C-alpha positions in Angstrom: 246.7 20.7 34.5 246.0 21.9 30.9 243.6 24.7 30.6 242.4 26.4 27.4 243.9 29.7 26.8 241.7 32.5 25.4 242.1 35.7 23.7 238.9 37.8 24.0 238.0 39.8 20.9 235.5 42.5 21.9 233.5 44.8 19.8 235.7 47.3 18.0 238.8 46.1 19.8 241.1 44.7 17.1 244.1 43.9 19.3 244.1 40.9 21.5 243.5 41.6 25.1 246.6 39.8 26.6 247.2 38.0 29.8 248.9 40.2 32.4 252.6 40.9 32.6 252.3 41.6 36.3 255.8 43.1 36.6 254.0 46.2 37.9 252.8 44.3 41.0 256.4 43.8 42.2 258.3 46.4 44.4 261.5 46.0 42.5 263.3 48.1 45.1 263.0 45.1 47.5 264.6 42.7 45.1 268.2 41.5 45.4 270.8 43.9 44.1 273.7 41.9 42.5 275.2 41.7 39.1 273.8 38.3 38.1 270.3 39.0 39.4 270.2 42.5 37.7 271.3 41.0 34.4 268.5 38.5 34.6 266.0 41.2 35.4 267.2 43.3 32.5 266.8 40.3 30.2 263.2 39.7 31.6 262.2 43.3 31.0 263.6 43.1 27.4 261.6 40.0 26.6 258.5 41.1 28.6 256.7 42.2 25.4 256.8 38.5 24.1 256.0 36.6 27.1 253.4 38.7 29.1 250.6 37.2 27.1 249.7 34.0 25.2 250.0 34.0 21.5 248.0 31.5 19.3 250.8 31.8 16.7 254.4 32.6 17.3 255.4 35.5 15.0 258.0 37.2 16.9 261.7 37.7 15.9 262.9 35.6 18.7 263.2 31.8 19.3 260.4 30.7 21.6 262.5 27.7 23.1 265.3 30.1 24.1 262.8 32.2 26.1 261.5 29.1 27.8 265.1 28.0 28.7 265.9 31.5 30.1 262.7 31.7 32.2 263.1 28.1 33.6 266.7 28.9 34.6 265.6 32.2 36.3 262.7 30.4 38.0 265.0 27.7 39.4 267.6 30.2 40.5 264.9 32.1 42.5 263.6 28.9 44.1 267.2 27.9 45.0 268.3 31.2 46.5 265.2 32.7 48.1 266.2 31.3 51.5 264.8 34.2 53.4 261.4 33.8 51.8 261.5 37.3 50.3 257.9 38.2 49.4 258.9 40.3 46.3 260.9 37.4 45.0 258.0 35.1 45.6 255.9 37.4 43.4 258.5 37.5 40.8 258.8 33.7 40.8 255.1 33.4 40.1 255.2 36.0 37.4 258.0 34.0 35.7 255.9 30.9 35.9 252.9 32.7 34.4 255.2 33.7 31.5 256.1 30.1 31.0 252.4 29.2 31.1 251.9 31.8 28.4 254.5 30.0 26.3 252.5 26.7 26.5 254.4 25.3 29.4 251.0 24.5 31.0 252.4 22.1 33.5 253.2 25.1 35.6 249.6 25.7 36.4 249.4 23.7 39.6 252.8 25.1 40.9 251.5 28.7 40.3 248.3 28.0 42.3 250.0 26.2 45.1 252.8 28.8 45.3 250.3 31.7 45.6 248.2 29.8 48.2 251.4 29.4 50.3 252.0 33.1 49.9 248.5 33.9 51.2 249.2 31.8 54.3 252.8 33.1 54.9 251.9 36.8 54.2 248.4 37.3 55.4 248.6 41.1 55.1 249.6 41.2 51.5 246.7 41.7 49.1 248.9 41.4 46.0 248.9 37.5 46.3 245.1 37.6 45.5 245.6 40.3 42.9 248.2 38.1 41.1 246.1 35.0 41.3 243.1 36.9 40.0 245.0 38.1 36.9 246.4 34.6 36.3 243.1 32.8 36.5 241.5 35.3 34.1 244.4 34.8 31.6 243.9 31.1 32.0 240.2 31.3 31.0 238.7 31.0 34.4 237.4 34.5 34.7 234.8 33.9 37.5 237.5 32.4 39.7 239.7 35.4 38.8 237.0 37.9 39.6 236.4 36.2 43.0 240.1 36.7 43.9 239.6 40.5 43.3 236.5 40.4 45.5 238.6 38.6 48.2 240.9 41.6 48.1 238.1 44.0 48.7 236.4 41.8 51.3 239.5 40.9 53.3 241.5 44.1 53.1 240.1 47.5 52.2 236.7 47.8 50.4 237.3 51.4 49.1 238.7 51.4 45.7 240.5 54.7 46.3 242.9 52.7 48.6 244.4 50.8 45.6 246.8 51.9 42.9 245.6 52.6 39.3 247.2 49.3 38.1 245.0 47.3 40.4 241.9 49.3 39.3 242.6 48.6 35.7 243.0 44.9 36.4 239.9 44.8 38.5 237.9 46.7 35.8 239.1 44.1 33.3 238.0 41.2 35.6 234.6 42.9 35.8 234.2 43.1 32.1 235.4 39.5 31.5 232.5 38.5 33.8 229.9 40.8 32.1 229.8 43.4 34.9 230.1 46.1 32.4 228.8 49.1 34.3 231.1 48.3 37.3 234.0 47.9 34.9 233.3 51.3 33.3 233.1 53.1 36.7 236.3 51.5 37.8 238.1 52.5 34.6 236.9 56.0 35.1 238.3 56.0 38.6 241.7 54.7 37.3 241.8 57.3 34.6 241.1 60.1 37.1 243.9 58.8 39.3 246.3 58.8 36.4 245.2 62.1 35.1 244.4 60.8 31.6 241.2 60.9 29.5 239.3 57.6 30.0 238.3 57.7 26.4 241.8 56.7 25.5 241.1 53.2 26.8 239.9 51.2 23.9 238.1 48.5 25.9 236.3 51.2 28.0 235.1 52.9 24.8 234.0 49.6 23.2 231.9 48.7 26.3 230.4 52.2 26.3 229.4 51.9 22.7 227.7 48.5 23.3 225.0 50.3 25.5 222.0 52.1 24.2 219.6 54.5 25.8 216.3 53.2 27.1 213.5 55.5 26.1 210.2 55.2 28.0 208.1 56.3 25.0 209.5 53.3 23.0 208.3 49.7 23.2 210.7 46.9 23.9 210.4 43.2 23.7 210.5 40.7 26.6 214.1 39.6 25.7 215.3 43.3 25.5 213.9 44.0 29.0 214.7 40.8 31.0 217.3 38.1 31.3 217.7 35.1 33.5 221.3 34.6 34.7 223.4 32.4 36.8 226.1 33.6 39.1 228.1 31.5 41.5 225.5 28.8 41.3 222.6 31.1 42.1 219.9 32.1 39.7 218.4 35.6 39.1 215.9 37.6 36.9 217.4 40.9 36.0 216.4 44.0 34.0 219.1 46.5 33.3 216.5 48.7 31.6 214.4 48.8 34.8 217.2 48.5 37.4 215.9 45.3 39.0 217.4 42.1 40.2 215.2 39.2 41.6 216.8 36.2 43.2 215.2 33.0 41.8 214.8 29.3 42.7 214.9 27.0 39.7 211.5 25.4 40.5 209.7 28.8 40.5 207.5 29.8 37.6 208.5 33.1 35.9 206.6 35.1 33.4 207.6 38.4 32.0 206.5 40.9 29.4 208.2 43.6 27.4 207.8 47.3 27.9 204.7 48.3 26.1 202.8 51.7 26.5 205.1 52.6 29.4 204.2 49.6 31.5 206.0 46.3 32.1 205.2 43.2 34.2 206.8 40.2 35.7 205.1 37.4 37.6 206.8 35.1 40.1 205.1 32.0 41.4 207.3 30.7 44.3 207.1 27.3 46.1 203.9 26.6 47.9 203.6 27.9 51.5 202.5 25.7 54.4 199.5 27.0 56.3 198.8 26.6 60.0 196.3 23.9 58.9 199.2 22.1 57.3 198.1 22.6 53.8 200.4 23.6 51.0 198.9 26.6 49.3 200.3 28.6 46.4 200.7 32.4 46.1 201.7 34.6 43.2 203.6 37.8 43.0 202.9 40.3 40.2 205.3 43.2 39.8 204.2 46.2 37.7 206.6 48.9 36.4 204.7 52.1 35.5 206.6 54.8 33.5 203.7 57.1 33.0 203.9 60.6 34.1 202.3 60.1 37.4 203.6 61.3 40.7 204.2 58.5 43.2 201.3 59.7 45.4 199.0 59.6 42.3 200.2 56.1 41.4 199.8 54.8 45.0 196.3 56.3 45.2 195.3 54.7 41.9 196.4 51.3 43.0 194.7 51.6 46.4 191.4 52.5 44.8 191.6 49.3 42.6 191.4 47.0 45.6 189.1 46.4 48.6 191.6 47.7 51.1 191.0 47.0 54.8 194.3 48.2 56.2 197.3 50.2 55.1 200.7 50.9 56.6 204.3 51.9 55.7 207.3 49.7 55.9 211.0 50.2 55.3 212.6 47.1 53.9 216.2 47.2 52.9 216.9 50.7 51.4 213.3 51.3 50.2 210.1 52.7 51.7 207.0 50.9 50.9 203.3 51.6 51.2 201.5 48.3 52.0 197.8 48.0 51.3 196.0 44.9 52.7 192.9 43.9 50.8 190.2 41.2 51.4 187.5 39.6 49.3 185.7 36.9 51.1 183.8 35.8 47.9 187.0 34.5 46.4 189.0 31.5 47.6 186.2 30.5 49.9 187.8 27.1 50.5 190.7 29.0 52.0 188.8 31.5 54.1 188.5 34.0 51.3 191.1 36.0 49.4 193.4 38.2 51.4 196.4 39.7 49.8 198.7 42.7 49.6 199.4 45.5 47.2 202.8 47.1 47.8 204.0 50.3 46.1 207.3 52.1 46.0 209.3 54.4 43.7 212.9 54.2 42.5 214.6 57.4 41.3 217.2 57.6 38.6 220.9 58.0 39.7 224.0 58.1 37.7 225.3 54.8 39.0 222.1 52.9 38.5 222.8 49.3 37.4 225.9 48.9 39.5 224.0 47.1 42.3 222.3 44.7 40.0 225.5 43.5 38.4 226.8 40.0 39.3 229.9 38.1 37.9 228.7 35.9 34.9 231.2 33.9 33.0 231.3 33.9 29.2 230.1 30.7 27.9 233.1 29.0 26.4 232.2 26.7 23.4 235.2 25.8 21.5 234.8 22.8 19.2 238.6 22.4 18.9 239.0 21.1 22.5 240.7 22.6 25.5 242.9 25.1 23.8 242.3 27.7 21.1 241.1 31.2 20.5 237.5 32.1 21.4 235.8 35.2 20.0 233.2 37.3 21.9 231.3 40.3 20.7 229.7 42.8 23.0 226.0 42.7 22.1 223.5 45.5 22.6 222.8 46.3 26.2 220.4 49.0 27.6 221.0 51.7 30.1 218.5 52.1 33.0 215.6 54.3 31.9 216.5 57.9 32.7 213.6 58.7 35.0 211.9 57.6 38.2 209.8 54.4 38.1 206.7 53.6 40.1 206.5 50.0 41.1 203.5 48.0 42.3 203.7 44.5 43.8 200.6 42.4 44.0 200.7 39.4 46.4 197.8 37.2 45.6 197.0 35.0 48.6 194.2 33.8 51.0 193.2 34.3 54.6 194.6 30.8 55.4 198.0 31.6 54.1 198.1 35.4 54.6 200.5 35.6 57.5 202.9 33.2 55.7 202.6 35.2 52.5 203.3 38.5 54.3 206.4 37.1 56.0 207.5 35.7 52.6 207.2 38.9 50.7 209.0 40.9 53.4 211.8 38.5 53.5 212.0 38.3 49.7 212.1 42.1 49.2 215.1 42.2 51.6 217.0 40.3 48.8 215.4 42.1 45.7 217.4 45.0 44.3 215.5 48.0 42.9 217.7 50.9 41.7 
């Protein structure tokens, strides 16, 4: 299988971000200790700087074909002599094959994948198999699959990042950034730097990502496209606002309308699929979400909204991690063919926290468009992103429905809010 190899060039990072050497994953103390093997290992470490990444042009003072011959001989020697199925030798064997892949011996792709999958089965307690595969897939320009391998590590083994070595944290942070999970990558790089006892500012990629973000000022006005984005992650669609700390799951058939942030207010409207009433009629509802950044306390905001509707009932609900005030209103003069209007106005407040925007991040692949075919160098620039507004935000949610569909609308919005993220 021949895959395009990519070097990512990010804002203010002049050096190519290489594929991973991966030698650091191996516990070398568990490798064979004999003269021939040690000599091969010494040679491997000497040439590591040339083979631990893919180079679009070969400008090194060493013959590329001689490196390929050495690596293939070392690979074949390991396969022949690893009769005890030594896990560290298996790791080393895969690393050598990834080096061959970096030297354009792309026929090793399938063998790399199949070997690691066997290692997963034969050594189910070893997270490094997933780690190594994640690194390789990212270097092979399949960053979403690579990120998913890191997620497998956290889901199958230990979910606390403090459990893993700094090298794993660096690779996971890189996987996050290669899938546009910038805030997550920043936080993981910070944890790694703390673990190493070094200033995180010395990490060029970290600094570049940090510089790509701008403050969101509530007194400023922002356009629709600056506030909102529709994205696709693992075949699911979402509406997201980093500025407002919100993530809404979407269905492609739904109608979505959004506004920018103007005069400290912002809106989005979601029109989901029609609901089936007890009378077996398909009836539509609409959901209008308002973000209010005025200097109102939450109680003042909720009271203002309550007074704007003919409320007949009010209650409090806890959905997910948020508390909501729920006001039921009714107007029998509207929607008379459906028993009159009966809807909901729901309010909540989200406070600012340092790690806002982590929960709304999802893995999103860069869009690879290379007119030269499967192989080549692709260039990507970090564009301007916005931090979450540094203040609490009052949120109002209007559910416009009728008596005929009210119970179904109430159930729908409660289920939907379970999946929405406000932070």
